[in-house]
BAVOTI-708628 format. One record per atom (N, C-alpha, C): x negated, y, z; residue number from 1; atom name. Coordinates in steps of 0.2 Angstrom, whole numbers. Atoms other than C-alpha are relative to their C-alpha. Layout:
! BAVOTI-708628
+-------+-------+-------+-----+------+
!     X !     Y !     Z ! pos ! site !
+-------+-------+-------+-----+------+
!     X !     Y !     Z ! NUM !   CA !
...
+-------+-------+-------+-----+------+
This chain:
! BAVOTI-708628
+-------+-------+-------+-----+------+
!     X !     Y !     Z ! pos ! site !
+-------+-------+-------+-----+------+
!    -4 !    -6 !     0 !   1 !    N !
!     0 !     0 !     0 !   1 !   CA !
!    -4 !     6 !     0 !   1 !    C !
!     4 !    -6 !     0 !   2 !    N !
!    -7 !    17 !    -4 !   2 !   CA !
!     4 !     6 !     4 !   2 !    C !
!    -3 !    -6 !    -3 !   3 !    N !
!    -4 !    33 !     6 !   3 !   CA !
!    -3 !     6 !    -2 !   3 !    C !
!     3 !    -6 !     2 !   4 !    N !
!    -7 !    51 !     3 !   4 !   CA !
!     2 !     6 !     4 !   4 !    C !
!    -1 !    -6 !    -3 !   5 !    N !
!    -7 !    68 !    10 !   5 !   CA !
!    -2 !     6 !    -4 !   5 !    C !
!     2 !    -5 !     4 !   6 !    N !
!    -6 !    84 !     1 !   6 !   CA !
!    -2 !     6 !     4 !   6 !    C !
!     3 !    -6 !    -4 !   7 !    N !
!   -16 !    99 !     8 !   7 !   CA !
!     2 !     6 !    -5 !   7 !    C !
!    -2 !    -6 !     5 !   8 !    N !
!    -9 !   116 !     1 !   8 !   CA !
!    -2 !     6 !     4 !   8 !    C !
!     1 !    -6 !    -2 !   9 !    N !
!   -13 !   134 !     4 !   9 !   CA !
!    -6 !     0 !     5 !   9 !    C !
!     6 !     0 !    -5 !  10 !    N !
!   -30 !   130 !    12 !  10 !   CA !
!    -4 !     6 !     0 !  10 !    C !
!     3 !    -7 !    -1 !  11 !    N !
!   -39 !   145 !    19 !  11 !   CA !
!    -5 !    -1 !     6 !  11 !    C !
!     6 !     0 !    -5 !  12 !    N !
!   -55 !   148 !    30 !  12 !   CA !
!     0 !     7 !     2 !  12 !    C !
!     1 !    -7 !    -3 !  13 !    N !
!   -56 !   162 !    42 !  13 !   CA !
!    -6 !    -1 !     6 !  13 !    C !
!     5 !     2 !    -4 !  14 !    N !
!   -73 !   161 !    51 !  14 !   CA !
!    -1 !    -7 !     1 !  14 !    C !
!     1 !     7 !     0 !  15 !    N !
!   -75 !   144 !    58 !  15 !   CA !
!     6 !    -5 !    -1 !  15 !    C !
!    -6 !     4 !     0 !  16 !    N !
!   -57 !   139 !    57 !  16 !   CA !
!     2 !    -1 !    -8 !  16 !    C !
!    -3 !     2 !     6 !  17 !    N !
!   -51 !   130 !    41 !  17 !   CA !
!     7 !    -3 !     1 !  17 !    C !
!    -7 !     3 !    -2 !  18 !    N !
!   -32 !   127 !    40 !  18 !   CA !
!     4 !    -1 !    -7 !  18 !    C !
!    -5 !     1 !     6 !  19 !    N !
!   -18 !   122 !    28 !  19 !   CA !
!     6 !    -3 !     2 !  19 !    C !
!    -6 !     3 !    -1 !  20 !    N !
!    -1 !   116 !    26 !  20 !   CA !
!    -1 !    -8 !    -2 !  20 !    C !
!     1 !     7 !     1 !  21 !    N !
!     0 !    97 !    27 !  21 !   CA !
!     7 !    -3 !    -2 !  21 !    C !
!    -6 !     3 !     3 !  22 !    N !
!    13 !    87 !    16 !  22 !   CA !
!    -1 !    -7 !     0 !  22 !    C !
!     1 !     7 !     0 !  23 !    N !
!    13 !    69 !    21 !  23 !   CA !
!     4 !    -4 !    -5 !  23 !    C !
!    -4 !     4 !     5 !  24 !    N !
!    19 !    56 !     8 !  24 !   CA !
!     4 !     4 !    -4 !  24 !    C !
!    -5 !    -3 !     4 !  25 !    N !
!    35 !    62 !     0 !  25 !   CA !
!     3 !     6 !     3 !  25 !    C !
!    -3 !    -5 !    -4 !  26 !    N !
!    39 !    76 !    12 !  26 !   CA !
!     0 !     7 !    -4 !  26 !    C !
!    -1 !    -7 !     4 !  27 !    N !
!    45 !    93 !     4 !  27 !   CA !
!    -1 !     5 !     5 !  27 !    C !
!     1 !    -4 !    -5 !  28 !    N !
!    43 !   101 !    21 !  28 !   CA !
!    -7 !     0 !     3 !  28 !    C !
!     6 !     0 !    -2 !  29 !    N !
!    26 !   106 !    26 !  29 !   CA !
!    -1 !    -1 !     8 !  29 !    C !
!     2 !    -1 !    -7 !  30 !    N !
!    17 !   103 !    43 !  30 !   CA !
!    -6 !     4 !    -1 !  30 !    C !
!     6 !    -5 !    -1 !  31 !    N !
!     1 !   112 !    48 !  31 !   CA !
!    -6 !    -4 !     3 !  31 !    C !
!     6 !     2 !    -3 !  32 !    N !
!   -17 !   108 !    52 !  32 !   CA !
!    -5 !     5 !     0 !  32 !    C !
!     6 !    -4 !     0 !  33 !    N !
!   -32 !   117 !    58 !  33 !   CA !
!    -6 !    -3 !     3 !  33 !    C !
!     6 !     3 !    -3 !  34 !    N !
!   -50 !   112 !    61 !  34 !   CA !
!    -5 !     5 !     1 !  34 !    C !
!     6 !    -4 !    -1 !  35 !    N !
!   -65 !   120 !    68 !  35 !   CA !
!    -6 !    -3 !    -4 !  35 !    C !
!     5 !     3 !     4 !  36 !    N !
!   -78 !   118 !    55 !  36 !   CA !
!    -7 !    -1 !     3 !  36 !    C !
!     7 !     1 !    -4 !  37 !    N !
!   -93 !   120 !    67 !  37 !   CA !
!     0 !    -6 !     4 !  37 !    C !
!     0 !     6 !    -4 !  38 !    N !
!   -87 !   106 !    79 !  38 !   CA !
!     3 !    -6 !    -3 !  38 !    C !
!    -3 !     5 !     4 !  39 !    N !
!   -77 !    97 !    66 !  39 !   CA !
!     6 !    -3 !     4 !  39 !    C !
!    -6 !     2 !    -5 !  40 !    N !
!   -63 !    96 !    80 !  40 !   CA !
!     6 !     2 !    -3 !  40 !    C !
!    -6 !    -2 !     1 !  41 !    N !
!   -45 !    96 !    76 !  41 !   CA !
!     3 !     5 !     5 !  41 !    C !
!    -2 !    -5 !    -4 !  42 !    N !
!   -39 !   112 !    83 !  42 !   CA !
!     8 !     0 !     2 !  42 !    C !
!    -7 !     1 !    -1 !  43 !    N !
!   -20 !   110 !    81 !  43 !   CA !
!     3 !    -3 !    -6 !  43 !    C !
!    -4 !     2 !     6 !  44 !    N !
!    -7 !   102 !    70 !  44 !   CA !
!     7 !    -1 !     2 !  44 !    C !
!    -7 !     2 !    -1 !  45 !    N !
!    11 !    98 !    68 !  45 !   CA !
!     2 !    -3 !    -6 !  45 !    C !
!    -2 !     4 !     6 !  46 !    N !
!    20 !    86 !    56 !  46 !   CA !
!     7 !     2 !    -1 !  46 !    C !
!    -7 !    -2 !     1 !  47 !    N !
!    37 !    90 !    48 !  47 !   CA !
!     4 !    -5 !     3 !  47 !    C !
!    -4 !     4 !    -3 !  48 !    N !
!    52 !    83 !    56 !  48 !   CA !
!     1 !    -7 !    -4 !  48 !    C !
!    -1 !     7 !     3 !  49 !    N !
!    54 !    64 !    53 !  49 !   CA !
!    -6 !    -3 !    -3 !  49 !    C !
!     6 !     2 !     2 !  50 !    N !
!    36 !    62 !    49 !  50 !   CA !
!    -5 !    -1 !     6 !  50 !    C !
!     5 !     1 !    -6 !  51 !    N !
!    29 !    60 !    67 !  51 !   CA !
!    -4 !    -6 !     0 !  51 !    C !
!     4 !     6 !     0 !  52 !    N !
!    23 !    43 !    63 !  52 !   CA !
!    -6 !     1 !    -4 !  52 !    C !
!     6 !    -2 !     4 !  53 !    N !
!    10 !    51 !    51 !  53 !   CA !
!    -6 !     2 !     3 !  53 !    C !
!     6 !    -3 !    -3 !  54 !    N !
!    -4 !    54 !    63 !  54 !   CA !
!    -6 !    -2 !    -3 !  54 !    C !
!     6 !     2 !     4 !  55 !    N !
!   -16 !    44 !    52 !  55 !   CA !
!    -1 !     5 !    -5 !  55 !    C !
!     1 !    -5 !     5 !  56 !    N !
!   -12 !    57 !    39 !  56 !   CA !
!    -4 !     6 !     2 !  56 !    C !
!     3 !    -6 !    -3 !  57 !    N !
!   -17 !    71 !    50 !  57 !   CA !
!    -8 !    -1 !     1 !  57 !    C !
!     7 !     1 !    -1 !  58 !    N !
!   -34 !    63 !    53 !  58 !   CA !
!    -4 !     0 !    -7 !  58 !    C !
!     3 !    -1 !     7 !  59 !    N !
!   -37 !    61 !    34 !  59 !   CA !
!     0 !     7 !    -2 !  59 !    C !
!     0 !    -7 !     2 !  60 !    N !
!   -32 !    79 !    32 !  60 !   CA !
!    -6 !     3 !     4 !  60 !    C !
!     6 !    -2 !    -4 !  61 !    N !
!   -45 !    83 !    46 !  61 !   CA !
!    -6 !    -1 !    -4 !  61 !    C !
!     6 !     2 !     3 !  62 !    N !
!   -58 !    74 !    37 !  62 !   CA !
!    -1 !     4 !    -7 !  62 !    C !
!     0 !    -3 !     7 !  63 !    N !
!   -54 !    82 !    20 !  63 !   CA !
!    -2 !     8 !     2 !  63 !    C !
!     1 !    -7 !    -1 !  64 !    N !
!   -54 !   100 !    28 !  64 !   CA !
!    -8 !     1 !     2 !  64 !    C !
!     7 !     0 !    -2 !  65 !    N !
!   -71 !    96 !    36 !  65 !   CA !
!    -5 !     0 !    -6 !  65 !    C !
!     4 !     0 !     6 !  66 !    N !
!   -78 !    92 !    19 !  66 !   CA !
!     1 !     6 !    -4 !  66 !    C !
!    -1 !    -7 !     3 !  67 !    N !
!   -70 !   107 !    11 !  67 !   CA !
!    -3 !     5 !     3 !  67 !    C !
!     3 !    -5 !    -4 !  68 !    N !
!   -77 !   118 !    24 !  68 !   CA !
!    -7 !     1 !    -2 !  68 !    C !
!     7 !     0 !     1 !  69 !    N !
!   -94 !   114 !    18 !  69 !   CA !
!    -2 !     2 !    -8 !  69 !    C !
!     1 !    -2 !     7 !  70 !    N !
!   -91 !   119 !    -1 !  70 !   CA !
!     0 !     7 !     0 !  70 !    C !
!     1 !    -7 !     1 !  71 !    N !
!   -95 !   135 !    -8 !  71 !   CA !
!     7 !     4 !    -1 !  71 !    C !
!    -6 !    -3 !     2 !  72 !    N !
!   -78 !   138 !   -15 !  72 !   CA !
!     6 !    -4 !     3 !  72 !    C !
!    -6 !     4 !    -3 !  73 !    N !
!   -62 !   133 !    -5 !  73 !   CA !
!     5 !     0 !    -5 !  73 !    C !
!    -6 !     0 !     4 !  74 !    N !
!   -49 !   126 !   -16 !  74 !   CA !
!     7 !     2 !     3 !  74 !    C !
!    -6 !    -2 !    -2 !  75 !    N !
!   -31 !   131 !   -14 !  75 !   CA !
!     4 !    -6 !     3 !  75 !    C !
!    -4 !     6 !    -1 !  76 !    N !
!   -24 !   113 !   -14 !  76 !   CA !
!    -5 !    -6 !    -1 !  76 !    C !
!     4 !     6 !     1 !  77 !    N !
!   -31 !    95 !   -12 !  77 !   CA !
!     5 !    -6 !     1 !  77 !    C !
!    -4 !     6 !    -2 !  78 !    N !
!   -23 !    78 !   -13 !  78 !   CA !
!    -5 !    -5 !     2 !  78 !    C !
!     4 !     5 !    -3 !  79 !    N !
!   -30 !    65 !    -2 !  79 !   CA !
!     4 !    -7 !     0 !  79 !    C !
!    -3 !     7 !     0 !  80 !    N !
!   -26 !    46 !    -5 !  80 !   CA !
!    -5 !    -5 !     3 !  80 !    C !
!     4 !     6 !    -3 !  81 !    N !
!   -31 !    30 !     3 !  81 !   CA !
!     5 !    -6 !     0 !  81 !    C !
!    -4 !     6 !    -1 !  82 !    N !
!   -25 !    12 !     6 !  82 !   CA !
!    -3 !    -4 !     5 !  82 !    C !
+-------+-------+-------+-----+------+
C-alpha cells in the first residue's frame, strides 16, 4: 500500500520552516512546523478525521528538514512512501 502527504505553501522564516499538510486524499489542510537548526517538530495539527495520520506528520517533518537545507524553498512538495 502506498501513502502520501502533500506539503503546500512551504515557507521559511529564520530557523522555522512550515507548511500546510494534506494527508492522503484530504482537501482540508493541517499544519506543520520544524526548527531547521534542531530538526525538531515544533508544532502540528491534522485535519479533522485524519488524526490517525501521525506517520504522515513525521514524513512531512523529514521532508521539511531536507527542504530547509536547499538554496531555494519550493512552494509545494509531494512525499510518497510504502
